[in-house]
N, C-alpha and C positions, 0 to 999 in steps of 0.2 A: 448549462446549455450543451448542445451537441458538440462532440469532438470534431464533427465534419464542418463546422461553421468556419468560414473565412471572414474575419472581421476587417472592416474598413473604418478608418478614422478620417473625419473631415475636420479641417481647421480653417477658420475664417479670421483674417486680421480685421480688427474692428475700428481702431482709432482713425479718425479723419474720413471714415466711409459713410455713405448714405445707403440705406437699404429701403427700397420702396417697391411695392407691388400693388396694383389696383385690386379692390374688392368689388366683386360683381354686385349689381343692383339687387336688392332683395335680401342681402346678407348684412348682418351687423356684427361688430366685434366688441367684446367687453372682457373684463377680467372676471375670474371666478369669484363666486360669492360663498359666504358661509353655508355649510351644509351640502355643497356640490361636489365634494371630493369623490364620492362614489360614482356620480355621473361621469366625471372626468375619467376615472379609471375604466368604467364600462365602455365609453366611447373609444378610448385607447385600445382596449382589447378587441372590440369589434373591427376597428380599422386594421389592426395587425392581422386579424383573422381573414381579411379580404385579400391579403398579399400571399400568394402561394409559397413564397420563400419562408414565411414565418408560420404557416399553418401547422407544420409538424411540432412546433414548440409552444403552441397556444396555451397549454396549461401552465407552463413555466412563466410565460409572459403575463398571464392573468395574475399570478402571485406577485411577480415583480412589479407590475403596474400598480396593483392595489397597495403593496407595501410602500412604494416610492411616493405615490400621491398622498396616502395617509400620513406619511412621515414629514412631508414638505409643504403640503397645502396650507396657505396662510402664514408661512414663516417669512421673516423679514428679508431673507436673502433669496427668496424664490418668487416667481410670478406664474400665474396660470391664466392664459388667454383662451378665449373660446370664440367661435364664430357661431352665430345663431341664424336660423331662418324660421320665421313664424314662431318665435320664442322657444324653439327646440335647439339644443346644442348639437351641432353637426360636425364640429371640428375643434380640436384642442391642441394646445402646446403647453407643457410644463417645463419651466427653465429655472436654473439656479446659478448664482454667482460662483458657487463651488459645491461639489458633492463628492462623496467617497468613491464614486464610480469614475472619477477623473473626467467627467463630461459635464457640459452645461445643459444639455437637453435631457430632461428627466423622463419624458414620455415619448419623445420624438414628435414628429408632426403628424397628427392622427386625424384623418378625415373619414367620416362614415361612407360606406361604399356608394350609396345613392347620391353623394355630393362630390365624389372624386372627379378629377379632370376638369375642374372649374377654376383652378388657380388658388384654391383655399390653402393648400399646403405651402405654396410659395408666399402667399400673404402672411401666414403665420411665421414662416422663416424670417421674413423681413422684419416683422414686429418683434420677434424674439431677439434677433441680432441687434436691433436698435436698442431694446431694453438693456441688454448686456453691455453694449457700448456706452450707454448713458450712465452706467454704474462704474465706468472706468476700466473695464477689462480690456486688455490688449488683444486677446484672442478668445474665440469661442470654439468649442469642439464637441463632437458627438461621435459615437460608435454605431455602426449598423452592419448588417450582414451583406456581403457582396451579392449583388444581383437583386436586392430588394427594390421595391418601387422607389423608396426614398433615395437609395444609392443611384438608381438610373435616372430619376426625373426631377428630384427636388434639391438634394444637397449639393449638386455640382454648381448651383447658382451663386452669385454674389462673390465671386473670386475665391472660392474655397480651394484648399489643397487637399487632394485625396491620397491617402496612404493605405495601401493594401497589405494585409497579412499582419496586423498588429495584434498584440495580446490584449484580451479583455475577458475577465472572469467574474461572474456573479458570485456572491458568497454562497457557500455550500447549502445553507438553509433554503435558498430559493430553488435549487435544483433537486432537492429531495422529493421524490414522488410519494 
């Protein structure tokens, strides 16, 4: 990724916490199904592309999301949640108990542009944190770029700690153009 990126890490204590957020009428939540990995990766990339902070890095993000989703979709230590409207996947979250990136959120909380600002990201955050808590994790964490939509509007919820200026490096194969 770019050397100009200022990474932010969010950490949530999980044990003994309840994470709840309402889901608007007309939307449904479910887990990912066999054969949907590509759809989850595509929704992730489209959501990242709607955030001006991430737009300059969208090709690297496309590779990273495709690799992560393909490598972890359906694995025992991971879960993929989606929100649908009229049977169309409009928001996704991929999470894992542990991952080589040292974060639990594999895709971030990704909502298609025409469904943003409806509380879907917050709903996915609550569902994801609950899933991780129920697996016995003491804390959950994610990295994001400072100033991104998730940094400003979603990740600060549910008692997270925000740490600015942390190191986060993708493997070289993902940054090669």
